[in-house]
C-alpha positions as CSV (number, residue, x, y, z in Angstrom):
1,M,192.0,-171.2,-34.3
2,K,192.5,-167.5,-34.7
3,N,195.4,-165.4,-32.4
4,L,192.4,-163.9,-30.0
5,Q,192.6,-160.2,-28.5
6,L,191.2,-160.4,-24.4
7,V,190.3,-157.6,-22.8
8,I,189.8,-158.2,-19.3
9,I,188.1,-155.7,-17.3
10,T,187.4,-155.8,-13.2
11,G,187.7,-153.9,-10.5
12,L,186.1,-151.9,-8.0
13,S,181.6,-152.3,-8.0
14,G,180.9,-148.7,-8.8
15,A,183.6,-147.8,-10.6
16,G,182.6,-148.4,-14.7
17,K,183.1,-151.4,-15.0
18,S,179.9,-151.4,-17.4
19,L,180.8,-148.5,-19.0
20,A,184.1,-149.6,-20.1
21,L,182.0,-153.5,-21.1
22,R,179.5,-151.2,-23.3
23,R,182.8,-148.8,-24.8
24,L,184.5,-152.4,-25.6
25,E,181.7,-154.0,-27.6
26,D,181.3,-150.4,-29.5
27,L,184.6,-151.2,-30.6
28,G,183.7,-154.7,-32.0
29,Y,184.9,-156.6,-28.8
30,Y,182.1,-160.2,-27.7
31,C,180.9,-158.9,-24.8
32,V,180.7,-161.2,-21.6
33,D,180.0,-159.9,-18.0
34,N,180.2,-161.9,-14.9
35,L,182.2,-164.5,-16.9
36,P,182.4,-167.4,-14.5
37,I,186.0,-168.0,-14.4
38,S,185.4,-171.9,-13.9
39,L,184.1,-171.3,-17.8
40,L,187.3,-168.9,-18.7
41,T,189.1,-171.9,-20.4
42,G,185.2,-172.4,-22.7
43,F,184.8,-169.1,-23.8
44,L,188.2,-168.9,-24.9
45,E,187.8,-171.4,-27.2
46,Q,184.2,-171.1,-28.2
47,C,185.9,-167.2,-29.4
48,M,188.8,-168.5,-30.9
49,A,186.4,-170.2,-33.5
50,S,184.8,-166.9,-34.4
51,V,186.1,-164.1,-33.3
52,S,188.8,-162.0,-33.2
53,K,188.0,-159.6,-30.4
54,A,186.5,-161.0,-27.1
55,A,185.8,-159.0,-23.7
56,V,184.4,-160.3,-20.2
57,A,184.1,-158.5,-16.8
58,I,184.7,-160.6,-13.6
59,D,182.7,-159.8,-10.9
60,S,185.1,-158.9,-7.2
61,R,182.1,-162.4,-6.3
62,E,184.2,-164.6,-7.8
63,S,186.9,-163.9,-5.0
64,V,184.3,-164.9,-2.5
65,F,183.4,-168.1,-4.6
66,G,187.4,-168.9,-4.3
67,A,188.3,-168.0,-7.7
68,D,192.0,-169.0,-8.4
69,W,193.5,-166.2,-9.7
70,S,196.6,-167.8,-10.6
71,R,195.5,-170.6,-12.0
72,M,192.9,-168.1,-14.3
73,L,196.5,-166.1,-15.4
74,A,197.7,-169.6,-16.1
75,E,194.3,-170.6,-18.2
76,L,195.8,-167.4,-20.3
77,Y,199.1,-168.0,-21.3
78,R,198.8,-169.7,-24.8
79,P,200.6,-168.6,-28.2
80,D,197.0,-167.8,-29.9
81,L,195.9,-165.6,-27.0
82,S,196.9,-162.2,-25.8
83,Y,195.6,-160.3,-23.4
84,R,194.7,-157.6,-21.4
85,I,193.7,-156.5,-17.7
86,I,192.2,-154.0,-17.2
87,F,191.5,-152.8,-13.4
88,L,188.8,-150.4,-12.8
89,E,188.9,-148.8,-9.3
90,S,187.7,-145.1,-7.1
91,R,187.7,-142.9,-4.5
92,D,186.0,-144.6,-0.6
93,D,183.8,-141.5,-1.5
94,V,183.0,-141.3,-5.0
95,L,181.7,-144.9,-5.3
96,I,179.6,-144.3,-1.4
97,R,177.9,-141.0,-3.6
98,R,178.0,-143.7,-6.7
99,F,175.3,-146.2,-4.6
100,S,174.0,-143.9,-2.9
101,E,172.4,-141.6,-6.1
102,T,171.3,-145.1,-7.6
103,R,170.3,-146.3,-4.4
104,R,171.1,-149.7,-4.9
105,R,173.0,-151.7,-2.6
106,H,176.6,-153.0,-2.7
107,P,176.7,-156.6,-3.8
108,L,179.3,-157.3,-0.5
109,S,177.5,-155.1,1.8
110,G,175.8,-157.9,3.1
111,N,173.8,-156.2,6.5
112,E,176.9,-153.4,6.8
113,N,176.6,-150.1,5.2
114,I,178.4,-149.1,2.4
115,L,181.8,-149.0,3.1
116,Y,182.7,-151.9,4.5
117,G,181.5,-153.0,0.8
118,I,183.5,-151.3,-0.1
119,T,186.6,-151.5,2.0
120,F,185.8,-155.7,1.5
121,E,186.2,-155.4,-1.5
122,R,189.2,-153.7,-2.1
123,E,190.3,-156.3,-0.1
124,L,189.3,-159.7,-2.2
125,M,190.5,-157.6,-5.4
126,Q,193.9,-156.8,-4.6
127,P,195.6,-159.7,-6.2
128,L,193.9,-159.4,-9.1
129,R,194.5,-155.1,-8.8
130,Y,198.6,-156.7,-8.7
131,Y,198.0,-159.1,-11.6
132,S,196.7,-155.7,-13.9
133,N,197.8,-154.8,-17.1
134,I,196.6,-151.6,-16.3
135,V,194.5,-149.6,-13.2
136,I,192.4,-146.5,-14.2
137,D,190.9,-144.5,-11.6
138,T,187.4,-143.4,-12.5
139,S,187.0,-141.1,-9.6
140,D,187.4,-137.5,-11.7
141,L,186.1,-139.2,-15.2
142,T,183.3,-138.8,-17.2
143,P,181.8,-141.2,-19.0
144,P,183.3,-140.0,-22.3
145,E,186.5,-139.1,-20.2
146,L,187.1,-143.4,-19.6
147,N,186.0,-143.7,-23.1
148,S,189.2,-141.9,-24.3
149,R,191.3,-143.6,-21.7
150,L,190.1,-146.8,-22.4
151,D,190.6,-145.7,-26.3
152,D,194.1,-144.5,-25.8
153,E,195.0,-148.0,-24.0
154,L,193.4,-150.5,-26.4
155,Y,194.2,-148.4,-29.6
156,L,197.8,-148.7,-28.5
157,D,200.6,-150.2,-30.6
158,I,203.9,-150.7,-28.0
159,A,207.6,-151.9,-30.2
160,A,208.7,-155.2,-27.4
161,D,211.6,-152.0,-26.7
162,A,209.4,-148.9,-26.0
163,I,207.4,-147.8,-23.5
164,N,203.7,-145.6,-23.4
165,I,205.0,-142.3,-20.8
166,S,201.4,-141.3,-20.1
167,I,202.4,-137.8,-18.3
168,M,199.2,-135.7,-15.7
169,S,198.9,-132.7,-14.2
170,F,196.7,-132.2,-11.0
171,G,195.8,-130.7,-7.9
172,Y,196.1,-131.8,-4.7
173,K,193.4,-130.8,-3.2
174,R,192.1,-133.3,-5.3
175,G,194.3,-136.0,-4.3
176,L,196.7,-137.8,-5.9
177,P,196.2,-140.3,-9.3
178,L,195.6,-143.7,-8.0
179,E,197.4,-144.8,-11.1
180,A,200.3,-142.7,-11.4
181,D,203.9,-144.8,-11.1
182,M,206.4,-141.4,-9.8
183,V,205.2,-138.0,-8.6
184,F,206.6,-134.3,-8.9
185,D,205.2,-132.0,-6.4
186,T,204.8,-128.3,-8.5
187,R,204.2,-126.7,-4.8
188,F,207.5,-124.9,-4.8
189,L,206.8,-122.3,-8.1
190,P,205.3,-119.5,-7.5
191,N,201.4,-119.8,-7.9
192,P,200.4,-117.6,-11.0
193,F,197.2,-117.6,-9.0
194,Y,198.3,-114.9,-7.4
195,D,199.3,-112.8,-10.0
196,V,196.4,-111.3,-11.3
197,E,197.8,-110.3,-14.6
198,L,198.2,-114.5,-14.9
199,R,195.3,-116.2,-13.1
200,E,192.9,-116.3,-15.9
201,F,195.7,-117.6,-18.1
202,S,196.1,-121.6,-17.5
203,G,199.6,-123.1,-18.3
204,L,198.7,-123.6,-20.8
205,D,199.1,-120.7,-22.3
206,E,202.9,-118.6,-23.1
207,Q,202.5,-115.8,-20.8
208,V,201.8,-118.5,-17.8
209,K,204.6,-121.0,-19.1
210,T,207.2,-118.3,-19.8
211,Q,207.1,-117.1,-16.3
212,L,206.7,-120.4,-14.5
213,L,209.7,-122.2,-17.1
214,N,212.9,-119.2,-16.3
215,E,211.9,-119.5,-12.1
216,P,215.5,-119.9,-11.4
217,L,214.4,-123.7,-9.7
218,A,212.7,-124.6,-13.0
219,A,215.1,-125.7,-14.8
220,P,217.2,-128.2,-12.3
221,F,214.1,-129.3,-10.8
222,L,213.0,-130.2,-14.6
223,D,216.3,-131.7,-15.7
224,A,216.2,-134.4,-12.5
225,C,213.1,-135.0,-13.1
226,E,213.8,-135.9,-16.3
227,M,217.2,-137.6,-15.9
228,L,215.4,-139.5,-13.5
229,I,212.6,-140.8,-16.2
230,K,215.3,-141.6,-18.6
231,S,216.7,-143.5,-16.0
232,T,214.1,-146.0,-15.3
233,V,212.7,-145.9,-18.2
234,S,215.3,-150.0,-19.1
235,G,214.4,-150.7,-16.1
236,F,210.0,-150.7,-16.5
237,I,210.6,-151.8,-20.0
238,A,213.0,-155.0,-18.2
239,Q,209.9,-155.7,-15.8
240,G,207.3,-155.8,-18.9
241,K,206.0,-152.9,-17.8
242,R,204.1,-151.2,-21.0
243,R,202.8,-148.0,-20.2
244,L,203.9,-144.9,-17.0
245,V,202.1,-142.6,-15.7
246,L,204.2,-139.6,-14.6
247,A,201.8,-137.1,-12.7
248,F,203.3,-133.8,-11.8
249,G,200.7,-131.5,-9.4
250,C,199.9,-128.5,-7.5
251,T,197.5,-126.5,-5.7
252,G,194.7,-127.3,-7.8
253,G,196.1,-128.0,-11.4
254,R,195.5,-125.0,-13.5
255,H,199.1,-123.3,-13.9
256,R,202.0,-125.1,-12.6
257,S,201.1,-128.9,-12.8
258,V,200.3,-128.0,-16.5
259,A,203.3,-126.3,-17.0
260,A,205.4,-128.7,-16.2
261,A,203.5,-131.5,-17.5
262,E,203.3,-129.4,-20.8
263,E,207.2,-129.0,-20.7
264,M,207.8,-133.0,-19.6
265,A,206.5,-134.2,-22.8
266,K,207.9,-131.3,-25.1
267,R,211.6,-133.5,-23.4
268,L,210.7,-137.1,-23.6
269,R,209.4,-136.6,-27.4
270,S,212.7,-135.5,-28.4
271,F,213.8,-138.5,-27.4
272,D,211.3,-140.3,-29.5
273,Y,209.1,-141.7,-26.6
274,S,206.1,-142.8,-27.4
275,V,204.4,-139.6,-25.1
276,R,200.4,-138.2,-24.1
277,C,200.2,-135.5,-21.4
278,L,196.8,-135.0,-20.2
279,H,194.9,-132.5,-17.3
280,R,192.8,-133.8,-15.0
281,D,192.0,-131.4,-12.7
282,L,192.4,-127.9,-15.4
283,K,188.4,-128.4,-16.4
284,L,187.3,-128.8,-13.2
285,E,190.3,-125.6,-11.6
286,E,188.2,-123.1,-14.4
287,T,184.2,-124.2,-13.4
288,A,185.4,-123.6,-9.6
289,I,186.9,-120.3,-10.6
290,L,184.7,-119.4,-13.1
291,E,182.2,-120.7,-10.4
292,R,183.6,-118.5,-7.3
293,L,183.8,-114.7,-9.5
294,N,180.1,-115.2,-10.4
295,A,179.1,-115.1,-7.0
296,T,181.3,-112.3,-6.7
297,E,179.7,-110.3,-9.3
298,G,176.5,-111.1,-7.4
299,Q,177.6,-109.8,-4.5
300,K,177.6,-107.2,-5.8
């Protein structure tokens, strides 16, 4: 038998499990959709005899059929197998829109409405979400962005005493990032949106970064965040966590949160942490600003 890398894709219906499985297939994984839990052991034995990477999607209806998640996890603890469980989820309003657009019934809605099925499914899947290594909120991700997130997760090579830190900026008006382990609010800083000379720029531009980081409260705030992060990393590692998600938020996710996220990424990289930085709402906010400007021009 050879060592097998297994990825289990699960989560809420409509959150992107099929897209994720197709991506894994593109990456060379042997993929099976909606594998019954009762067949998992046999599936693993067959894979170990012939492939090195496999992926399965587990449907929420396994819970309805009385799936024993703890027993499933016990089967995965073996020396010739390494595995990750990726749980995909989305906000209720996004899931409702996706089902409405495709005119599909939610698999657990029965004779009730879509929201009933979503709520029921969240409750059923909570135990497996708890056991998952990675939780991804796909509410605001395009298919290419979801593929990129999966690529980052699956190509990650972390030493036993290391942790991968993802730093995210976001806008509160589009909701909190559900996958965040720590959330830092930057709305106490002056908003460059109200400065006509800075409004068109973002937190990636030097003009905005310089002004924000020179604010009297900026350095003490970032120092405190840095101290908190560094003081808790070892505890997360001790608990078996290998990915830490830090989120910096402001109103729109264009100026303050972006500058703070970039500065924190710079600081943590200087201590040899593995850090990547992404900006959830930056493109969305740029699009919104352009639409407002075009609307204004059209009214003249």
